[in-house]
N, C-alpha and C positions, 0 to 999 in steps of 0.2 A: 346830773349824776348818772353814772354808767355802772352797771353791774356786770362783772366779768367772772364767769364761773370756771373753776379748775375742776375737771372730772376726777382728778386724783385726790383732791383735798377733802378732808372731812368736814363739810360745811356746816353740819349740825353742831359739832363739838366746838368749831371756831366761833360760831354765832352765839351759842349759848354761853360760852365762857366770857364773851364781851357784854352780854346782857342786853344788847340792842341790835337791831337790824336797820340800817340807813338812818340812824339816829333816833328810831322809835323803840320804846321798850317792848321786850318780848313779853306777851301776855303769859302769866302763870296760871295753870289750871287750879280752879277752886275745888277742894275735896268735897265729896258728897257726904256730908255729915248728917243731914236731916233725913230721917226715916219716916216715910208718909204712913199714917195710920187712917183708920176709918173716921175717927173723930176730928182729924186735922185735914183741912182741904189742901189739895195739891197747889204748889206755887205756880204751876204752869196752867194757864187757862185753856179752855178748849178751843178758843179762837186762835191761840198760838200754834196749835197743832194742825188746825185745818190749812190746807195749801190755799194760797192766794190765787183764785182763778182769773183775776184781773191782771196779774203780772205778765207783762210781755218782755222777755229778756233782750238785751243788746248783746249780740254775739258777733265777734270779729273772726273772720277765717283769713289767716295769712296763707296765701297759696302760691306755689311756685308757678312760674310762667309757663313751663313746658308741659307739665302734666296735669296738675290739679286745677289750675285756672282754666286750662283748656276743657277738663272734664266738667267744671262748673258751667262753661259756655255750652257744652254739649248737652247738659241737663236742661238748660233753657231752650235750646233748639228742639230738643225732643219732648218738651213740655213735662219734664219730671218736675213735680212740685217740691219745694222746700221752703221753709218759713221766710217771710219777707224781713224778718228781724236779723238774719244772717247778712252781714256786710263783708263782701269778699274784697280782700286787699291783695293786689299782685305784687309778688317779689320775683326777681330773676330766679332765685334758688332758695329753698327752705333753709339751707345753710347760712343764708344771710340774716336770718331772724335771730335777733339778740334778745337775751332775757329782759333787758331794758325796755324793749318795744312792748313786751307782754305786760311788764309791771306798769308801764305808762298807760297802757290800755285799761287796765283795772283802775288806776288812778283818775282816769277821765270818764269813768263810768261804765265800762264793759262789765257785763254779768258772766260772760264765758268767752274763751279764746280757743280757737282750733287752729292748729298748724298742719297744713297739708303739703305733701310734696310727692315726688316720684316714688315709685316702689323702691324699696330698699334694695340697694345693689344695681339699680338702674338709673341712677342720677345723671342728668345731662352734664354735670360739673364733677363727675366721678364720685365723690364721697360726701357731698354737701348734705344730704338728707341724713346720713349716719351721724354727722356732726350735730344736726339739728335734734336728733333723737337723744343724744347724750345731754345736750342742753336742756331739752324738755324734762328729762328725768331729774336734773338738778333744780330746775325751776319749780317743778312740781314739789320737791322737798321744801323749797323756800316758801311756797304758797302755804303748805301745811304749817310751817313754823309761824307765819304770819296770821294764821287763823282763817285765811281765805278758802283753803281746801284745794288739794291737787285735782279734785274732780271737776273743777271749773276749767281745767286746761285739757284739751283733747288733741289727739293726732291721727291722721289718716294718711296712708301712703297708697296712692292710686296711679293708674295709667291715665293717659288722655282719652282712652276709649270707654272709661267707666263712669259716664255721667249718671247712670242709675245708682251706682254705689255711693257717688258723691251726694246725691239727693238723699238717699236713705241714711247715710251717716249724719247729714245736717239735721234731718228730722229727729233722729234718736238723740243726738247731742242737745238740741233745743229742748226736747222733752225732759232730758236729765237736769238741765238748768232750771227749768220751770219747777221741777219737784224740789230742787234745792232752795230756790228762792233768790231774791235780789242779792247782789254783792253787799257784804257788810261794809265795804268802804264807800259805797255809792252815797253821795251827798256829804260826805265828810271832807273830801278834798275839793 
């Protein structure tokens, strides 16, 4: 299956009118009708609110060959630390990253995805990173509709000389995914 997003299309209206996304029903929000009182215990236990400190996320970083992959290499050479749970996958250009790759990564167990590429306006393939940015915006909307949350998808646009920025962003993103928790589709597919 391949998802092709048209930036001009109103994807939310189209998907909601069909009632399904990729053959799966769109979850409908449950209205909050129950009012909590002192006599009535909360339906949410305190264990559900506490963050899982044992959770180590799986984060994939789709990186362009020319800038962000090189900055990841520079981060390693300069010994800038970022979590070992980040797995960097090299693409020739961030514009090559299809929404299908992102959806499949979540399907196979990723908790977060980062797309990194050249600085905007400085793409080695002219406008690949700008195309990637548009695709990421649309993919984030789809992730929200599916209940995964757009916050599980990140992007960073950096030059090859910014190894420290690459490591810093990876640390921030992994901390964000740790606070969100595991992907809701983990273990289902």
